[in-house]
N, C-alpha and C positions, 0 to 999 in steps of 0.2 A: 745525680752527677752524669755528665756526658761521658760515654765510653770512649776512651782514647784510641788512636789508631793501633798502637802496639797491643792493647788489650783485645781489640777486635781481631787482630791477626792471631793472637794466642788462642782465642775461642775457636776461630776457624780451623786452626791447626789441630786442635784437640777433638773437635766434634764431627768433622767430615767422615762419613762412612763410605766404604767401597760402593755400596748400593746408591749413594747420593751422586756418584760421578757418572756422567753420561757415557754411554757405550763408546762413542767416537773418541772421547778423551782417554778411555782405557786403551783403545787400539793405538792411539798416538803414543801412549806411554810404552806400549810394547815395541813400537818402532824406535822410540828413543832409547830404550834399554838395549835393543839389539845393536843399534848404531854405536852406542857408547861402548859396549863390549868389544865390538870390532875395532874401534879406535884404541881401546886399551891393549888389545892383542898386538896390533902392529906397533903401537907406541912402546910396548915392552921390549921391542927388538932394537930400539934406537939408542945410540951411545949416550946422548945427553940425558935420557931418561933412566938409563941403567945406573947413573950416579945415585939417584934416589933409592933404587933397589939395594945397591951396595951399602948405602948409608944405614938403612934399617936392619939389614942382615948383620952388619958388623956391630950394631947396637945390641942385638940379641933381645931376650925377653921371652915371655910366655907365648907359646904357639896357640893363638886363638883364632886367627882369620888368615885366609889364603891370598897370596900374591898371584895374580893371573899369570899364565904361561909357566912360571917357574915352579909353582906348587909349594913354595916355602910358606910355613905357617909362622906368623909373627903376631905381636900384639895388635889388637883391633885398630887402634889409632894409627899404627904404622902401616897396616894393610890399606886402610883408606887413603893415607898419604901417598903411598906408592901407586896404587891403582888409579887414583885421581890424577896424579902426575902423568901416568901413561895415557890417561884418557883425555888430557888437554895438551899433550906433548908433541903433537904433530899437525895441529891446525886442521883437523878433519872432523872435529866434534860439533855438536849442534850449537845454535845461537838463539837467543831470545829475540825474535824479530821486532824491530823498532824499540827494543829495550836494551839489548846488548847482553853481555855475559854469556856463559856456557852452562845453563842449568843442568844438562845431562851429566856433566862432569862434577857437578855439586851434589847430585842426588844418587845416581846409580852406584858409584863406588862406595858411598856411605852405606847404602842398603845392602850391597854385597858383603861388606865387611861385618856389619852388625848381625845379619841373619844367621851367621855361623855361631856366634856367641849367644845371641838372644833369639831363639827359634821363632819364626813367624810363618804365616801362610803366604801363598802366592798373592792372594788378595791384599794382605797387609802390605806386602812389598810394593805392589802396583799403586795402591792408594798413597803410600808414603812418598813415592816418586812424584805422583801427580801433585800432592799438596806442597812438597818441597819446591817443585818447579814453579808452582803458582805463587808462593811467597816471594821467591827470588825475583821473578819477572815483575811482579807488581811494584816492588821497592825500586827496582832499576828504572822502570818506566817513569816513575815520579821524578827522577833526578836527571833524566836524559833530555837534551845533550849537554846540559850545563856541567855535570860532573866530569864528563870527558874533556870538555874545553879547559877545565881547571887541571887536567892531567891525571885524574884518578882512573884506575883501571876498573871497569864495570864488574868484572868477575871478582876482583880482589875485595871490593866493598860489598857486593851483593851475595856472593856464594856462601859466606859463613852463615847467613840467615837461612838460605835454602838447605844447606847441609844440616843445620841445627833442626829445622822443622822435620826433615826426613828422619833424623835420629830420634827426635822427641816422640814421634809416632811409634817407631819400632821399639822404643824403650817404654812405651805406654805411660808417658808423663801425664799428669793431670793439668788442668787449665792454669792453676797457680804456678806450678813448676815451669810450664812452658812460657809464661809471662816473664819469669826470671831468666829463663834460658835465652829469650830474646835479648834481654839486657846484657847478658854475658857474651852472647854472640857478637853484639855490637863492639865489644872490646877487641875482637879479632878482625874487624872490618877495616881494611887498609889496602894500599898498593898503588903505585904510580906507573905511568906508561913511558918512562924515559927509554925503555928498551925499544920502542917504536921509532926512536930518533937515532940511537946509536948502537942498537943491537944488544946482544947478551942472552944466553940460553936460560938465565934465571927465570924468564917468563914461564918456562915449562912447569915450575913448581908452584905457581900461584894457586892452581886448583888443589894441589896436595895440601898446601898450608890451610886453605879454606875448609877442606873436608875434615882435616884433623881438628881445626878450631871449632867447627860446628858440632862434631860429636862431643868434644870436650865440654862445650857449653852445656849440652843436654845432660851429660853425666854429672857435671858439677851442680847443676840445678836439681837433679834427682837426689843428690846428697845433701841439699839444703842451702847451697850458696845462693845469695840473692843478687839481683841486678836492678838497674833503674827501670821502672815500668813505663817510662816514656822515652825509651831509647830511639824510637823512630821520630816522634813529633816534638820532643823536648827542646829546650833552649839550646842545648849542646848535643842534640841527637843527630841521627842519620841525615835527615832532610836539611838541617841548617849547616851542618859541618861540611857536607860533601858537594853542595850545589848552591849557586847564587840564585837560580830560578828553579822552582819546583812546582809540581802539580800533585799535591797530596791526595786530591780526590781520586786520582787514578789507582791509588793503593786499595781502596775499598769498593770501587765501582764494580758491581756485579759479583761481589765476594760470595762464594758459595754456590753460584749458578753458572758463572762464566769462568771456566777453568782455562788458565792461560797456556797450558801445554798445547792447546790448539794453535798457539802462535809460534810453534817450534819451526826452526829453519834448519834444514839439513844441508850441510856443506857438501859440494861435489868436487871442490878443488882444495888441495892442502895448503891453504894460505889464509891470511886474515879475511874476515867476513867482508870488510869494506871493498875488497878487490874481486869478490866472487862475481858480481854483476858486470864488472868491467871486462873480465876475461870472457864471460858469456857473450857480451855485446861484440867484442872483437872477433870471436870465433864465428859468430853468425855473419859478420861482414866478410870475413875471409871466405866462408863457404859460398856466399852469394856472389861475390865479385872476383874471386880467384886471384888475389894478389898475394905476394910473399914478402919476405924480409927485405929483399933488394929493391922493392918498389916503393918503400916508405920514405916520404920526405918529412912528415910530421903527423903526430897523433895528439889531438886535443881531447881531454876527458873532463867532462863536467860532472862533479859528484858533490856530496854534502861537505860543508865546512869541516865537520868532524872527520870525514873520510880522507880529506886532503892531508890532514896531519897524522891520521892513523892509517897510513899505507902509502901516501904519496911523498913522504919526506926522504926516503932512502933511495939513492940512485946506484950506489956501489956497495952491495952487501959484502960482509966479511965473515959471516957465519950463516948457518941455516935459518936461524930466527930472523935475521935482518933480510935474508932473501925472501922469506915468506911474508914479510911485512913491507915488501917493496912492490908497489904497483908497476913502476917502469920495468923492473926485472921480470915480473910475471907476464907482461905483454911481450917483452922481448923473446922469452923462451917459447911463448905461444907461436910467435911468428917463425922462429927458427926450428922448433921441434914439433909444431902442430899438436902440442899436448902440454899439460901442466902436471905431469906425474911427480910424486914426491921425490923420486930419485934425482930429478933435475935441480930441485931446490937444495938437495944435499950434496951436490957435486961442486967441490971447491974450484975446479977448473972453470966452471961456468961463471962463478962470481967475478972472475977477472978476465974472462974471454973478451977480447977487443970487439968482436962482432956484437956480443950481448950488450956491452957497455955503450957502444955506439948507437945501437937501437934504443936503449933505455934513455939516452939523452934526447932522443927525438920525441919522447912522451912528455906532454905538458898537462898537468892537472890543475883545475881551478874550482873554486867553490861555486856551485850552482844554487842560486837562491830558491829555486823550486824544490830542492831536495829537503823535505821536512817530514817529520814523524813517519807515517807509513811509507812515504816516498824517500826516506832517509838513505836508501841504498839504490836509488835509481841512477841510471847512467845516460848521459848525453855524450855522444862521441862523433868526432869528425876526423876522418883519415884522409890526409892529403898525400897523393902519390907523386913520384918524381916526374911523371908525364903530365902533371897538372890536374888530373882527375881528382875529384873530391867526393867521398862517400860519407853520408851522415846516417846516424841511427839513434834511436831512443829506446831504452828498455826500462820500464817502470819497476820491475821486480826481478831479482835474481832467481835462478832455478833452485828448487828445494824450499823456497820460502812459502808462507801461507797462501799468497795470491798467485803463485806459480809453482804449486806443489808437484813433485814428481810422484810416480806410482810406487807402490810397495815393491814391484819387481825391480825398479831401479835401486831402491834402498837395499834390497837383499843382494843385488849384484855388487853394490858397493861393499856390503858386509863381507861377502865371500872374498872379494879381492883383498880386503884388510886382514881377514882371519887366516888366509892362506899363509901369512907370514909365520904362523905358529901351528895351525891345526890341519889335519887331513880333511879331505872332502867329506868323508863319512862322519867325522866329528862335527864339521860345520853344519851338516844336515841336522844332526841331533840338537845342536844349540838353537838353530832356527825353530825347530819343532818345540823345544822346551819353552822358549820365550813365547811362542804362539799360544801355548796352552798353560801359561804360568798361573792363571787364576785357579786352575784345578789342583795345584800343588798344596798338599797339607804342610809341607816343609820346603820353603823356598830355597834352602841351602842345598837341595838336590841339584840345583843348577851349577854350583861351584865346581865340582869335579870335571865338568865338561869344558871348563875354561883353562885347564892345565894341559900342557903339551904331553 
């Protein structure tokens, strides 16, 4: 019999050893872990994310795993839910380049929650993150951009599988159990993107829901619950349900040798991924030609069709989420503030500021037919000034993405800025050092106390 896609992924999840993973992928995993921890720390201070924290604390239960910043010990599933919500709750977490989703928020919170209850080494922790990242990326690449055009959120449909694979490894499930865990994880796979049309902070908990669902799938499989062994390729499986056009060959291409964590994209701005390159392009034009907000007549932005609907639809934000998903708003505050700090997206006065809204209305985005696959996030921009001058630019890749990667010094500077919301400089240094030498830890849970205020 031909081995199906789901079975191949189950075998891959079970069999990869730390020693099988290239050194550069392990180093990328460390950068991913540090970045995600930083996002969780700053995310833990934001009011909309505190709702998730209050929810699990009020629910009570056995103290098994730790909530970052606060130090509360809650059931493992709840810790993963809250920390993943923190980790995707301010739009600064990593992205799967050309695939979508936020694999760091699907894997790192799961590993942090499980390593306290189910002891593992630093090598186990790193390998679990790499494999979980790999599984999630491959699945999403196969259905992009079709799934997004239908309105499905990439993280919502892909993260339960990444979270499950991470959990399955740390729970030491065998191949048969993991195959069933894939089938169970598929029952958690869901989520639409209506929030990028009309807002709503519920988007923040997508990662939490997926993390909880992924761990639950692995635990249920461990106890003997079965699932469909064709959840990916079946008649009513992942590929056929979530997309009209698919590339199933992308799921298994280079499986076991090409680890997709090398396709990680680190965000530098606290907004939707589809706007990252647009801000970068405008910032470079401003720096080169020295124009300001008062000089703008019109800004035309050519981006992918998916990006137009996933960032270009909102002109007048009414909450932080809708501000972060508004391309026009992001460009307006760049022109007015020369920055895109998180505080600007959180400022209700800016959502209704006449100057901001007037500038936003001068931004016109359109679908660029050249923006495909790896070029899915490229930006073509034309800025027309009131004096008649026109400046044009093309940026193929946003900063922090695989083809325009920033250095580790930039990533650590980003981590420090985020972590300062909770930790002292001395503690920040210790976290950086701990993640840097994580593979030497006999007990990965030694990292956890460093993440509490």
